[in-house]
C-alpha positions as CSV (number, residue, x, y, z in Angstrom):
1,X,6.3,-2.9,21.1
2,X,2.8,-3.5,22.2
3,X,1.8,-1.7,25.5
4,X,1.7,-5.4,27.6
5,X,4.9,-7.3,26.2
6,X,6.0,-7.6,29.5
7,X,2.9,-9.8,30.3
8,X,3.0,-11.9,27.4
9,X,5.0,-15.2,28.5
10,X,4.1,-18.5,30.1
11,X,5.4,-17.5,33.2
12,X,2.8,-14.6,33.6
13,X,-0.3,-16.1,32.2
14,X,-0.3,-19.7,33.1
15,X,-1.2,-21.0,36.4
16,X,1.7,-21.6,39.0
17,X,3.5,-25.1,37.9
18,X,2.0,-25.3,34.3
19,X,4.3,-25.5,31.6
20,X,4.2,-25.5,27.7
21,X,5.4,-28.5,26.3
22,X,4.1,-28.7,22.7
23,X,2.0,-27.7,19.9
24,X,0.1,-29.7,17.0
25,X,0.2,-27.8,13.8
26,X,-2.4,-29.6,12.4
27,X,-4.8,-29.3,14.8
28,X,-3.6,-25.8,16.4
29,X,-3.9,-27.2,20.0
30,X,-0.9,-26.6,22.7
31,X,0.1,-29.1,25.0
32,X,0.8,-28.5,28.7
33,X,1.7,-30.1,31.5
34,X,1.1,-29.4,35.4
35,X,3.3,-30.1,38.5
36,X,1.8,-33.4,39.2
37,X,2.2,-34.5,35.7
38,X,-1.4,-34.2,33.8
39,X,-1.8,-33.4,30.9
40,X,-3.8,-30.3,29.7
41,X,-4.8,-28.9,26.2
42,X,-5.8,-25.9,24.9
43,X,-8.4,-24.8,22.6
44,X,-7.8,-24.8,18.9
45,X,-6.3,-22.0,17.8
46,X,-5.8,-20.3,20.8
47,X,-2.6,-19.9,22.4
48,X,-4.1,-19.3,25.9
49,X,-7.4,-19.7,27.2
50,X,-9.5,-22.2,28.9
51,X,-7.7,-25.8,29.4
52,X,-8.7,-28.9,29.9
53,X,-7.3,-32.4,30.7
54,X,-6.1,-34.6,27.6
55,X,-8.5,-37.5,27.3
56,X,-11.6,-36.0,29.0
57,X,-14.2,-34.4,27.0
58,X,-14.3,-31.1,26.7
59,X,-17.6,-30.1,28.3
60,X,-18.4,-26.8,27.4
61,X,-22.0,-25.3,26.8
62,X,-23.4,-23.8,23.7
63,X,-23.8,-20.6,25.0
64,X,-20.3,-20.5,26.1
65,X,-19.2,-21.9,22.5
66,X,-21.0,-19.0,20.6
67,X,-19.7,-16.3,23.1
68,X,-16.1,-17.8,22.4
69,X,-16.6,-17.2,18.6
70,X,-18.4,-14.1,19.0
71,X,-14.9,-13.1,20.6
72,X,-13.2,-14.4,17.8
73,X,-15.0,-13.0,15.3
74,X,-14.8,-9.3,16.9
75,X,-10.9,-9.6,17.5
76,X,-10.8,-10.7,13.7
77,X,-12.6,-7.6,12.5
78,X,-10.6,-5.6,15.3
79,X,-7.0,-6.8,13.3
80,X,-8.6,-5.6,10.0
81,X,-9.3,-1.9,11.7
82,X,-5.6,-2.1,13.0
83,X,-4.0,-3.3,9.5
84,X,-6.2,-0.7,7.5
85,X,-3.7,2.6,7.7
86,X,-0.9,0.5,6.6
87,X,-2.8,-1.0,3.7
88,X,-3.9,2.3,2.9
89,X,-0.1,3.4,2.9
90,X,0.8,0.7,0.8
91,X,-1.9,1.6,-2.1
92,X,-1.4,5.2,-1.9
93,X,2.6,5.4,-2.2
94,X,2.5,3.8,-5.6
95,X,-0.2,6.1,-7.0
96,X,2.1,8.9,-5.6
97,X,5.0,7.8,-6.9
98,X,3.8,6.8,-10.3
99,X,1.4,9.8,-10.9
100,X,2.1,12.5,-8.9
101,X,5.7,12.8,-8.8
102,X,6.3,12.8,-13.0
103,X,4.2,16.0,-13.0
104,X,6.6,17.6,-10.8
105,X,9.3,17.3,-12.9
106,X,7.8,19.6,-15.6
107,X,5.4,18.4,-18.9
108,X,7.9,15.6,-19.8
109,X,9.7,15.2,-23.0
110,X,7.2,13.1,-25.3
111,X,8.9,12.5,-28.9
112,X,6.7,14.5,-31.3
113,X,6.0,13.7,-35.2
114,X,6.1,17.2,-36.8
115,X,6.2,15.8,-40.1
116,X,7.6,17.4,-43.0
117,X,8.2,21.2,-43.1
118,X,8.7,21.2,-39.3
119,X,11.5,20.1,-36.8
120,X,11.2,19.5,-32.9
121,X,11.7,22.0,-30.6
122,X,12.3,21.6,-26.7
123,X,11.2,24.1,-24.5
124,X,13.8,25.6,-22.0
125,X,13.7,27.6,-19.1
126,X,12.6,31.0,-20.0
127,X,11.2,30.2,-23.3
128,X,7.9,31.6,-24.4
129,X,5.9,31.1,-27.7
130,X,6.7,34.8,-28.9
131,X,10.5,33.9,-28.2
132,X,10.4,30.7,-30.0
133,X,8.3,31.5,-32.8
134,X,10.5,34.6,-33.7
135,X,13.9,32.5,-33.4
136,X,12.4,30.2,-36.0
137,X,10.8,33.1,-38.2
138,X,7.8,32.5,-37.3
139,X,4.4,34.6,-36.0
140,X,2.7,33.5,-33.2
141,X,-0.6,32.3,-34.8
142,X,1.4,30.8,-37.5
143,X,3.1,28.4,-34.1
144,X,0.0,27.7,-32.5
145,X,-1.8,26.6,-35.9
146,X,1.3,24.1,-36.7
147,X,0.8,22.6,-33.4
148,X,-2.7,22.1,-33.7
149,X,-2.3,20.5,-37.1
150,X,0.0,17.9,-35.6
151,X,-2.1,17.6,-32.1
152,X,0.8,18.4,-30.3
153,X,-1.5,20.3,-27.5
154,X,0.3,23.6,-27.1
155,X,-0.7,25.7,-24.4
156,X,1.2,28.9,-24.3
157,X,-0.3,29.8,-20.6
158,X,1.2,26.1,-19.3
159,X,4.5,26.0,-21.6
160,X,6.5,23.4,-19.8
161,X,10.1,22.7,-19.6
162,X,11.4,19.8,-21.4
163,X,8.2,20.1,-23.9
164,X,8.4,19.0,-27.3
165,X,6.8,21.7,-30.2
166,X,6.9,22.0,-33.7
167,X,8.4,25.1,-35.4
168,X,9.1,25.2,-39.2
169,X,12.4,24.3,-40.9
170,X,14.3,27.5,-42.0
């Protein structure tokens, strides 16, 4: 809640005996009634502010109108500044969810087309390129060449759990 929510009602903001009785959504004008029964209207778009009698011409100087317009423009800019952290969160959270989090789970298993004479093997925890090559009767250089030919992108220094690589069929 805001700092001044306790002073944000008609009882605190309107003059003594004044009561809000209506709102015209088309013109965005609030209507008030005083203790004598006289009707008053506010400025269009303003919940509180300067009131004038209903039916009386609203005489306000150009300077006052310009000052009110400037105040409205300032508050509109200020409201965007207040919303900016929220908008950044709304934009950054999906980026984090869809871009960063999949990397935290490992390299991510992608289906690899190893072609004829080779088969797909998934890297497990503790596996190294040397161990995988030895298990399948290959040399380390032969494993690297086979995966380069198939465009798998094997990097033995950054071998991720769940990554699919190609080995020779025994």
